[in-house]
C-alpha positions in Angstrom: -60.6 78.0 78.3 -60.3 75.1 75.8 -56.9 74.0 74.6 -55.9 73.0 71.1 -56.0 69.3 72.0 -59.5 69.9 73.4 -60.7 71.3 70.1 -59.0 68.5 68.1 -60.5 65.9 70.4 -64.1 67.3 70.0 -63.7 67.6 66.2 -62.4 64.0 65.9 -65.1 62.7 68.2 -67.8 64.3 65.9 -66.1 63.0 62.8 -67.5 59.8 61.3 -63.9 58.4 61.3 -61.4 58.4 64.2 -58.7 60.0 62.0 -58.6 63.0 59.7 -56.0 64.4 57.3 -54.1 67.2 59.1 -55.1 69.9 56.6 -58.8 69.2 57.2 -58.3 69.1 61.0 -56.4 72.4 60.9 -59.3 74.0 59.0 -61.8 72.7 61.5 -59.7 74.0 64.5 -59.4 77.4 62.8 -63.2 77.5 62.4 -63.8 76.3 65.9 -61.5 78.9 67.4 -62.8 81.7 65.1 -59.4 82.2 63.5 -57.6 82.8 66.9 -55.2 79.9 66.3 -53.6 80.1 62.9 -50.1 78.6 63.4 -50.1 75.1 62.0 -46.8 74.2 63.6 -48.1 75.1 67.0 -51.3 73.1 66.5 -49.3 70.1 65.4 -46.8 70.5 68.3 -49.6 70.6 70.9 -51.3 67.5 69.3 -48.0 65.6 69.4 -47.5 66.6 73.0 -50.5 64.5 73.9 -49.6 60.9 72.9 -52.2 59.7 75.3 -55.0 61.2 73.1 -53.5 61.4 69.6 -51.2 59.7 67.1 -49.8 61.8 64.2 -49.4 59.5 61.2 -46.7 61.1 59.1 -46.0 59.1 55.9 -42.7 60.8 55.5 -41.3 59.6 58.8 -40.5 55.9 59.4 -39.2 52.8 57.6 -42.0 52.7 55.0 -40.4 55.6 53.1 -38.9 54.6 49.8 -35.6 53.0 50.5 -34.2 54.2 47.2 -34.9 57.8 47.8 -32.0 60.2 47.3 -31.2 62.8 49.9 -33.6 65.8 49.6 -35.6 64.1 46.9 -39.2 65.2 46.7 -41.6 62.2 46.2 -43.7 62.3 43.0 -46.8 62.3 45.2 -47.7 64.4 48.2 -48.9 62.2 51.0 -50.9 63.8 53.8 -50.2 63.6 57.5 -53.2 62.2 59.4 -54.2 62.7 63.1 -55.7 59.7 64.8 -57.8 60.2 68.0 -57.1 57.5 70.6 -60.1 58.5 72.7 -62.7 55.7 72.6 -65.6 58.2 73.1 -66.8 58.5 69.5 -70.3 58.6 68.3 -70.2 55.9 65.7 -73.5 54.9 64.3 -73.0 51.3 63.4 -71.2 48.3 65.0 -69.0 48.0 61.9 -67.9 51.6 62.2 -67.3 51.2 65.9 -65.2 48.1 65.5 -63.2 49.6 62.6 -62.6 52.8 64.7 -61.5 50.7 67.7 -59.1 48.7 65.5 -57.5 51.9 64.2 -57.1 53.2 67.8 -55.6 49.9 68.9 -53.1 50.0 66.1 -52.3 53.6 67.0 -51.6 52.8 70.6 -49.0 50.2 69.5 -46.8 52.9 67.9 
């Protein structure tokens, strides 16, 4: 039986990019599992539990947040969380895409 990280890895490996916005990945996982997995928090927790395969790029966590933000202030824009696959087994079609994808994975491993 496939796990949520297995589905996420397959989806990201079939994607033209090594990273996808979390909402798009959640939709793809829901389609792949025929709606059996619907809890977004569970999906995200299982993906975060595999740092060897994925990096969750959350724009609301880290030093890049606005330094002048007030407590509980909602930003005027709504950034998306992205999921980056660190698995080098992607089906990129060109050398430029392959090199860009590998650069993103390398940066993701540094975090």
